[in-house]
N, C-alpha and C positions, 0 to 999 in steps of 0.2 A: 691478516691486518686490513687488506683491501676489502675483503668481504664485509667487515664490521662497518667500514666506512660508506659502504654503497648503500647498506640496509637503512641507516638513519637518513641519509640524504634522500632516498626513495620516499621514505615517510614524510619528510619535510615537504618534498614536492607534491605528494598526494594531498597534504594538509592544506598547502597553498592553493592547490587547484580547487579543492572543496570550496574554500572562502570565495575565490573568483566565481566559481559557478553560482554560489548562493547569491552574491551581489548582482550577477547578470540576471537571474531568474527572478529575483524580487523587483528587479527593474522592469522586466517584461510583464510581471504581473501588474505593477503599478500603471504601465502604459495602458493596459487592456482593461483597467477598473474604471467603471462609470461614475462611481460616487467619489468626489474629489477628496473627501475627508479620508476615506479608506485608501485612496490611490497614495496620498501623502503619507500614511503609516507604512504602506509597502515600500515607497520611495526611500523613506528614512531608514527602514529596516536594511535596504539594500546598500545605503551609504555606510551604515555601521559595518556591515559585512565587508565593504570594501575597504574601509579603515582598518579592520583586523588583518586583512590581507596585506596592506602597505606596512603596517607595523611589524607583521610577521617576517616579511622580506627584509626589512631593516635589521631586525634583530639577527636573522640568519647571516646577513653580510657582516654584521659586527662579529659574529662568531666564525667568521672566515669561510662561509659557505657562499660562493658566487651564484646567485640565482636571480632571475628576473620574473616579473608577474607573468603568468602564461595567459594567452586568450581563453575564452570559455571553451570547455571541451565538447566534443562531439556529443556525449551524452546529454549535456546541458542544452544543447541546440536541438536534440531530438525531443527532449522534455518540453522545451519551447514550443516546437511544432505540434506536439500533443496538446499542450494548453490551448493553442489556438483552435484545435479541432475538437476537443473534448471539454474545454473549459479549464481554466487555471486553477480551479479548486484541488484538482488532483496534484497539480505541481506543488502547491502549498504543502499537501500532505506529504509528498515525498521530501521537501525540503525539512519539514519538522521532524521526519523519521531519521533523516541523516543527522540533524542536529543532536537528536536523542542519542544517535549510536557514538557520535564524538563525545558527548557528555559522559556516557559509560565507559568509554575507552579512557577518557582522562582520569576519572575516579580511580579505575583498575590500575593504571600506570602509577599514580600517585600512592595508592595502596602498597603496590609491589615495591616501590622505592622508598617507603616509609616517609613520604612527603606529606605535611599536614594539609587537610582539605580546607579550603578557604571559604567554601560556600558559594564561590563564584562560578564554578565549573558548569552549572546548568544555566548560565546567563543566556546562551544562545537559544535554548528551549523557551525560556521565559520572556525573550525580548518582545515578542508580539503581545503577549498579554500585559506586559509593563507599558508598552506603548498605548494599548487600550485604555488602561487605567489612567494614564497621564493625560490624555488628549480629551479635554472637557468639551471640545467643540463637536465630538463625535456623538451622535445619538445612540439611544439603546437599540434602535433598530438597525443601525449600521454595525454596531458591535455583534448583534445576532446574525447579521448577514455574513461577517468575517467567520465567526465560530461556525456557522452553518457549513462554510467551505471546508473547515477542518473536520467536521463530524461526517461529512459525506465521503470522506476517504475511506471509511471502514468498508464499504462494500462497493468500492469504485470499479467502474467497468472495465478498465485495463487489467488491473490485477486479476479480477474474476476471469477475464478472457485467457491471460496466461496460465493461470493455475486449472482453468477448466480444460483447455487444450492439452495441457501436461497430463492431467488424469486420464483423458480419453487415449492419449497416444501410449502412454507407458502400460495402462492395463490392458488395452486390446493388443498391443504388440506382444505382450507376455502370452496372452490367450492365443493369438495367432501361431506363434512360434512353439507354444506347447503342442498344438494339433498338428502342426507342421512337422514337428519332431517324430510324432507318433505315426504320421502317414506318409512321410518324406515328400510333403508338400502337394500330396494328391488329393483325393476325395475328402470332403468335410471341411477343409480350411476355410473356403469362402463363406459357407453356411455358418461355420462357428464365428468367423469374424464379423459377419453381419449381425448374427445374434448376439454377440458381445457388445457391438456398438448399440444396438437397440436397448439392450438390458441396463448397460451402463448409463446411457444418456436418460432413458426413463426414470431410472432411479435417482440420478443427480437432479432431474427436473422435480420429480415429486419431492425430494428432500429440500429443494430450494423454495418451493411453493409452501411446504409445512412451515419451514423456518420464517419466511416473511410473513405468512398469515398469522402464525402464532404470536409472533413478535408485535404486530400491528394490533391484535386483540388485546394482548396484555398492556400495551401502551394505552390504549383506549379506555380500558378500565380503570387504570392508574390516573389518567387525565379526569375521568368523570368523578372519580372519589375526591380528587383535588378540587374541583368545582364545587362539589357537596360541602367541602370543609370550608371554602370561602364563604358559601350562602349561609352556612349555619354557625360559623364562628369567625366573622370577619376580623375581629381584633386580635385574635389568636394568630391568624395568618399575617396580619399587618406586622406584628412584632416579629414572627418568624421571618419574614421578608427583610425586616430592618437588621436582624441578625446576620442574614446572608449578605448584605451589603457591608456591614461592619467586618465580617471575616473576609471581605475582599479588600480591606484597608481604608474604606469610606469613614470619615469621622462620624462619631455616634449621632450627633445631632443632625447632620445631613442626611445620614442613612434613614433616621426616622421620618425626616421630612420627604425623602424620596419614596419611602414605602408608603406613606400616607396618601402622596399624590398618586402613586400607581393603583392604590386600592379605590380611588374614586372611579375608576372604570374596571368593572368586574371581569370583563374579557381580557383586557390588558394585564391586569393583575394575574389572572389564570395563566396567560401565556408565560409570563415572567416565572411564576413559581413552578410551572411544569418544566420549564427549561432550567432554573437553578436548583431547584430542591430535588426533581426526578431525574435530571439529566437527560430529558426527552427532546429531541428535536423535531418539532411537528412537520417539518417538511418531509422527514423519513417515512411519515405514515402516508404520504400521497403515493409512494410507489405501488406499483401493481404486482400482486402475487404472481399472475399469470404471465406477465412479462418477464419477471425474474425466472419462472420455470422454463419459458420457451428459450430464453437467452441461454440459460444453462444448458438445455438440451442441444441447442445448436453448437455452443462452444466445446461441449464434450465430443460431439460427433465430427467437428473438424479434425481434431487430433486423432479420433478413432479410426477414421476412414484411411489414413495415410498407410498403415501396414497392410490393409485390405486390397488396395487398388491393383496390385499385380496379379493377384489371383482372379480378377475378372477376365484377364486375356491370357494368362499363362498359368503354368502348373510346375510341380518339381522343384528341383533346386534353382532353376532360373527364376522363378517366382519368389522363392524364398530370399535369394541374394537381392533382388530389387525391392522386396518388402523391407529388408534391412537397410538398404540404401536410402529409401524414402523415409523410413523412421529415423535415421541417423541425422538427415538433413532437418528434419522436424524437431529432433531433440536439441539439435545445435540452434536453431532459430529461437526455441523456447528459452534455451539457456542465455542466449544473448538478450533476449527481451527482460529477462530477470535482473539484469544489471542496471536497468532503470530504477529498480527498488533498491538494490544493494550498492551500486556504485563500483562493483568489481570490474576486473578486466572481462572484455567480451570473450576473449579466448579462454580464460580460465572457466568462466561460468558455463560458456558453451561446450567446451570439451568435458567438463565435469558432468553436465547433464548427460552427454553422450555416453560416458563411461557408466554412470549409474543405470542409465536405460538399457543398454547392451548388456551389462551384467544380468539384469532382471530377465531379458530375452534368452540369454545363454542358459541360465538356470532352468527356466520353464521348458526350453528346447531339450536340455538334457533329460529332464524328468519325462518329457513326451517321448524321447527316444527310448528311454528305459521301459516306459509302458508298452510302446509298440512293439519292441522286441518280446516283452514278456507275452503278449497276447498272440504275437505270430508264433512263438514257440509252443 
């Protein structure tokens, strides 16, 4: 009986913490925003989240659960520091991901409990867009700026850093342990580790370069075709743009007027259609494929070097033990960093990452051991 009461209470406290963290972070984003209209949007979003937290607390207290509003969590404060360094666009993306997860959980719980779906479950996800559409004082350029912040999250630097380092660490640790198992940590481990580092890092860099370059070339071609359509059939594009506005909930007459105004400036109309019709953010085309490749190479190498370090100055089982120690620390740090995306406990994510990584190392070490014994025999 005690167990069943603890679990819901923990869930309630976690949900309340999520609301408090969101209110705190939206407030920090608003404080850092230079455009007053956008800052007001984020500030209002924070106020809504704070109101959600207060009402949730009141409901829980009515249900007999004594609970107080907690301060912002350590995770929220770390995200705030990251926002100060890398820009708050990343933090906006994390918040939206969190709200989408909450929406999915609410829908799943209602379906499991046979509770009718009201249609309000996704309000947290839609709040920002609702604010954008209702704030007439905000220009199209300001809206594009906010949406650009959300779009930039797809390939954000922090997520790429964590995943790149994880790929390098796990893959090269498995390779090093496999060779170490076959040779008892003697000859060839250092060479194999460095070869694995270079091969993996170069492969990641080339893949990233091709990905960025091919995406840019595809988008540039689509944008060129859109400009051709504007030049050859401006009336058709005007009607198309009006339909896009109508689909966003703008009254028909106003939508046609806005479309006609936009089409007076060909470049501006092209920018809007590229964004609204093709879903392309022109800012993403400014990224350098070489920069992405070099970054990917370095991030993979940071993780891949950890299991190799002891073999520069030691050998045998001493080097194997130190390699596992360095790798374990690296795995835990990576698992802890993942909590910035998931919101899970640092200990849970850290030890889960360690468990999976060491399991992979144990498998390859065992295979290497079997191969070494077979060759020796």
